[in-house]
C-alpha positions in Angstrom: 1.7 128.9 -140.8 1.1 128.2 -137.3 -1.1 125.4 -136.0 -3.9 126.6 -133.8 -3.7 125.2 -130.3 -7.0 124.1 -128.7 -7.4 125.3 -125.2 -8.5 122.5 -122.9 -10.7 123.6 -120.0 -9.8 122.2 -116.6 -12.6 120.0 -115.2 -14.6 121.7 -112.5 -14.8 119.8 -109.2 -18.3 118.7 -108.3 -19.2 120.0 -104.8 -19.5 117.3 -102.2 -22.2 117.8 -99.6 -20.9 118.1 -96.2 -21.6 115.0 -94.0 -22.3 115.6 -90.4 -20.3 113.3 -88.2 -23.3 112.6 -86.0 -27.0 112.7 -86.9 -29.2 114.0 -84.1 -32.9 113.4 -84.5 -34.9 116.5 -84.4 -37.8 115.0 -82.4 -38.5 112.0 -80.2 -41.0 109.8 -82.1 -42.4 106.7 -80.3 -43.6 105.2 -83.6 -41.0 105.6 -86.3 -42.5 102.8 -88.4 -45.8 104.5 -88.8 -44.7 106.8 -91.7 -43.1 104.0 -93.8 -46.1 101.7 -93.2 -48.4 104.5 -94.3 -46.4 105.1 -97.5 -46.3 101.4 -98.4 -50.1 101.0 -98.0 -50.9 104.2 -99.8 -49.0 103.0 -102.9 -51.2 99.9 -103.2 -54.6 101.6 -102.8 -55.7 105.2 -103.2 -58.7 104.7 -101.1 -56.8 103.2 -98.2 -54.1 105.8 -98.7 -56.7 108.5 -98.4 -58.0 107.0 -95.2 -54.5 106.8 -93.8 -53.8 110.4 -94.8 -57.0 111.4 -93.0 -56.1 109.4 -89.9 -52.6 110.9 -89.9 -54.0 114.4 -90.2 -56.0 113.9 -87.1 -53.6 114.4 -84.2 -52.1 116.6 -81.6 -48.6 117.9 -81.0 -47.0 117.6 -77.6 -43.7 119.4 -77.5 -41.6 118.1 -80.3 -43.7 114.9 -80.7 -46.8 114.6 -82.9 -49.4 112.0 -82.0 -52.0 111.1 -84.7 -54.8 108.6 -84.9 -52.7 106.6 -87.4 -49.7 106.3 -85.0 -52.1 105.2 -82.2 -53.6 102.6 -84.5 -50.1 101.3 -85.4 -49.2 101.0 -81.8 -52.4 99.1 -81.1 -51.8 96.7 -84.0 -48.2 96.0 -82.8 -49.4 95.4 -79.3 -52.0 92.9 -80.5 -49.5 91.2 -82.8 -47.0 90.9 -79.9 -49.7 89.5 -77.6 -50.9 86.9 -80.1 -47.4 85.8 -81.0 -46.4 85.5 -77.3 -49.5 83.4 -76.6 -48.8 81.1 -79.5 -45.2 80.8 -78.5 -46.1 79.9 -75.0 -48.6 77.3 -76.2 -46.1 75.7 -78.5 -43.4 75.6 -75.8 -45.9 74.1 -73.2 -46.8 71.3 -75.6 -43.2 70.6 -76.3 -42.3 70.5 -72.6 -45.3 68.1 -71.8 -43.8 65.7 -74.3 -40.6 65.5 -72.4 -41.1 62.2 -70.5 -37.7 62.5 -68.7 -39.1 65.4 -66.7 -41.5 64.9 -63.8 -44.5 67.0 -63.2 -42.7 69.5 -61.0 -39.8 70.0 -63.4 -42.2 70.4 -66.3 -44.1 73.1 -64.4 -40.9 74.9 -63.5 -39.7 74.8 -67.2 -43.1 76.1 -68.4 -42.9 79.1 -66.1 -39.3 80.0 -67.0 -39.9 79.6 -70.8 -43.1 81.6 -70.6 -41.4 84.5 -68.9 -38.6 84.4 -71.5 -41.0 84.3 -74.4 -43.0 87.3 -73.1 -39.8 89.3 -72.4 -38.4 88.6 -75.9 -41.8 89.5 -77.6 -42.0 92.7 -75.5 -38.5 93.8 -76.6 -39.4 92.9 -80.2 -42.5 95.1 -80.0 -40.5 98.0 -78.6 -38.0 97.6 -81.4 -40.7 97.6 -84.0 -42.3 100.7 -82.6 -38.9 102.4 -82.6 -39.3 103.5 -79.0 -36.1 105.1 -77.6 -35.7 103.7 -74.1 -33.5 106.6 -73.2 -36.5 108.8 -73.6 -38.1 107.0 -70.7 -35.2 107.9 -68.4 -37.2 110.9 -67.2 -39.8 108.6 -65.7 -37.3 106.1 -64.2 -37.3 108.0 -60.9 -40.6 108.5 -59.2 -42.6 106.5 -61.7 -40.3 103.5 -61.5 -40.3 103.7 -57.7 -44.1 103.7 -57.7 -44.2 100.7 -60.0 -41.6 98.9 -57.9 -43.6 99.3 -54.7 -46.8 98.3 -56.5 -45.4 95.1 -57.9 -43.3 94.2 -54.9 -45.7 91.5 -53.7 -46.3 90.2 -57.2 -42.6 89.7 -57.9 -42.1 88.3 -54.4 -44.8 85.7 -55.1 -43.3 84.9 -58.5 -39.8 84.3 -57.1 -41.3 82.3 -54.2 -43.2 80.1 -56.6 -40.0 79.4 -58.6 -38.1 78.6 -55.4 -40.8 76.2 -54.2 -40.7 74.3 -57.5 -36.9 74.3 -57.5 -36.3 72.8 -54.0 -39.4 70.6 -54.5 -40.6 71.2 -50.9 -44.2 71.7 -52.2 -45.4 70.0 -55.4 -48.7 69.6 -57.2 -50.5 66.7 -55.7 -49.1 67.1 -52.2 -51.5 67.1 -49.3 -50.9 70.0 -46.8 -52.7 71.3 -43.8 -54.5 74.6 -44.2 -56.6 76.9 -42.0 -59.8 78.8 -42.9 -60.6 82.4 -41.9 -62.1 81.1 -38.6 -58.9 79.3 -37.7 -60.3 75.9 -38.2 -57.6 73.6 -39.6 -58.3 71.3 -42.5 -56.2 69.7 -45.2 -56.2 69.9 -48.9 -54.4 68.7 -52.1 -52.3 71.1 -54.2 -53.9 71.4 -57.6 -51.4 73.8 -59.2 -48.7 76.4 -58.4 -49.4 79.6 -60.2 -47.4 82.8 -60.7 -49.1 84.5 -57.7 -50.6 81.8 -55.5 -51.0 78.1 -54.9 -54.4 76.5 -55.5 -55.5 74.0 -52.8 -58.8 72.1 -52.8 -60.1 70.5 -49.6 -62.4 67.5 -49.1 -65.5 69.7 -48.9 -64.5 71.1 -52.4 -63.5 74.5 -51.0 -60.6 75.9 -53.0 -58.0 78.1 -51.2 -55.6 80.4 -53.0 -52.6 80.9 -50.8 -49.9 83.4 -51.9 -46.6 81.7 -52.6 -44.7 84.0 -50.3 -46.8 82.8 -47.3 -45.6 79.3 -47.9 -42.0 80.5 -47.9 -42.1 82.4 -44.7 -44.6 80.4 -42.6 -44.5 76.8 -41.3 -46.2 74.3 -43.6 -47.4 70.9 -42.6 -46.9 68.7 -45.7 -48.4 65.2 -45.3 -46.7 63.8 -48.4 -43.3 65.6 -48.6 -41.1 62.5 -48.2 -43.8 59.8 -48.0 -47.5 59.6 -48.7 -48.1 57.3 -45.7 -50.1 59.0 -43.0 -50.9 57.6 -39.5 -54.5 58.0 -38.3 -55.7 57.7 -34.7 -59.1 56.5 -33.5 -59.9 56.6 -29.8 -62.1 53.8 -28.4 -63.5 53.4 -24.8 -64.7 50.1 -23.2 -66.5 49.5 -19.9 -64.6 48.6 -16.7 -64.6 44.9 -16.3 -63.9 44.2 -20.0 -61.3 41.6 -21.0 -58.4 43.9 -22.1 -56.7 41.2 -24.2 -59.9 40.4 -26.0 -60.6 44.1 -26.6 -57.1 44.6 -28.1 -57.5 41.6 -30.4 -61.0 42.8 -31.6 -59.7 46.3 -32.3 -56.8 44.9 -34.4 -59.0 42.5 -36.3 -61.5 45.2 -37.0 -58.8 47.6 -38.3 -57.0 45.2 -40.5 -60.2 44.3 -42.4 -61.0 47.9 -43.2 -60.4 49.1 -46.8 -57.5 51.6 -47.4 -55.8 50.6 -44.2 -52.2 49.5 -44.9 -50.9 46.1 -43.7 -47.4 47.6 -43.5 -46.8 49.4 -41.2 -49.0 47.2 -39.1 -51.9 48.8 -37.1 -51.4 49.1 -33.3 -53.6 49.4 -30.3 -52.5 51.4 -27.2 -54.0 51.6 -23.7 -54.1 55.3 -23.1 -55.5 55.5 -19.6 -58.4 54.9 -17.2 -61.1 57.6 -17.6 -64.1 58.5 -15.4 -66.4 56.1 -17.2 -64.3 53.9 -19.5 -60.9 52.3 -20.2 -59.5 54.3 -23.0 -57.8 52.7 -26.0 -56.4 54.3 -29.1 -56.2 52.5 -32.5 -53.4 53.6 -34.8 -53.3 52.7 -38.4 -51.7 53.9 -41.7 -53.1 55.0 -45.0 -51.3 56.0 -48.2 -53.9 58.2 -49.9 -54.7 61.1 -47.5 -56.2 63.1 -50.4 -59.1 60.6 -50.3 -60.0 61.7 -46.8 -59.2 60.7 -43.2 -62.5 60.9 -41.4 -64.2 58.5 -43.8 -61.7 55.7 -43.2 -61.8 56.4 -39.4 -65.6 56.0 -39.6 -65.2 52.6 -41.3 -62.9 51.5 -38.5 -65.4 52.6 -35.9 -68.2 50.6 -37.7 -66.1 47.4 -37.7 -65.2 47.9 -34.1 -68.9 48.3 -33.1 -69.9 45.1 -34.9 -67.0 43.2 -33.3 -68.0 44.4 -29.8 -71.6 43.5 -30.4 -70.7 40.0 -31.4 -68.4 39.4 -28.4 -70.4 41.2 -25.8 -68.0 44.0 -25.1 -69.8 46.9 -23.6 -69.1 50.5 -24.7 -69.7 52.7 -21.6 -71.7 55.8 -21.3 -71.5 58.5 -18.5 -72.9 57.3 -15.2 -73.7 59.3 -12.1 -74.3 58.2 -8.5 -77.1 59.9 -6.5 -76.8 59.8 -2.8 -80.0 60.6 -0.7 -79.6 61.4 3.0 -82.7 60.7 5.1 -86.0 59.1 4.2 -87.8 62.4 4.0 -85.8 63.5 1.0 -86.4 60.1 -0.7 -90.1 60.3 -0.1 -90.2 63.8 -1.6 -88.3 62.6 -4.7 -90.7 59.7 -5.1 -93.7 62.0 -4.8 -92.3 64.4 -7.4 -91.7 61.5 -9.8 -95.2 60.1 -9.3 -96.7 63.6 -9.8 -94.8 64.0 -13.1 -96.0 60.6 -14.3 -99.6 61.5 -13.6 -99.3 64.7 -15.5 -97.9 62.9 -18.5 -100.7 60.3 -18.5 -103.5 62.9 -18.2 
């Protein structure tokens, strides 16, 4: 009796799906996260899911790319989130920099600008990554479009770099007093309030605020009254009559200047004889102040007042223009007297 032999079937191999070595996207989609966000929200709420489906159904197809209201809404939400996060990050960084006491005002301002630029750049890159934008898809526009943007922002980037350079070499700082000119060419001076990304804000004594592009201060000559020192010399011309005691005049001018508020004792004020004019002997008082932002003409006016009082007390005469009239012949003199008398009669009548 033979023993039956069971036939064992050979196991069949399970077919393995072929794996492509490279996966090529079928379309260029600027918002790859829109679909996943839509599915996640739809699972939580049927009402919201229906609204999202309706928004996603409303759209147009451009080439291989479909743009719907939902994808546009996602882009707007990402842009808003990136903007808010960047503003919050800049605010936190600015407060942290202000607490760094080892940095002066100029260094803090420079650090704020650099950190702000870095934060905005990082947040923009994060936003691009969230939206799934393929930067290589923008290569088509990198030609003429990039050239147009470059020309349009040339001055803006130039002013930005110029502002950073000004803060780095500390040639111009917030609080400095520099000379400025208005549209009519009249020169004045003002104090720098802040150095912005595009321009420097300067306010003058008459409360006019000038916005000067940073690039202009880089390529043009700038008169900085407080670059290495805040001491500024002020000149005040004074004339006295011929016949005055010059030594006495010089002493009175010095005494009047030293007693004026805001005038520095060191360097000492000085008086110089500048020349002999048509009607007066011309002196010039030279003194120093350390706060030019408080004004120059006001302290010069105070010096003039003190000089006037000193001259009045000591009998020093301040001259005025004089003219000599020469009359030839008695007939002309009589005609002049008659004309004067006639004018007086008319004024009395």
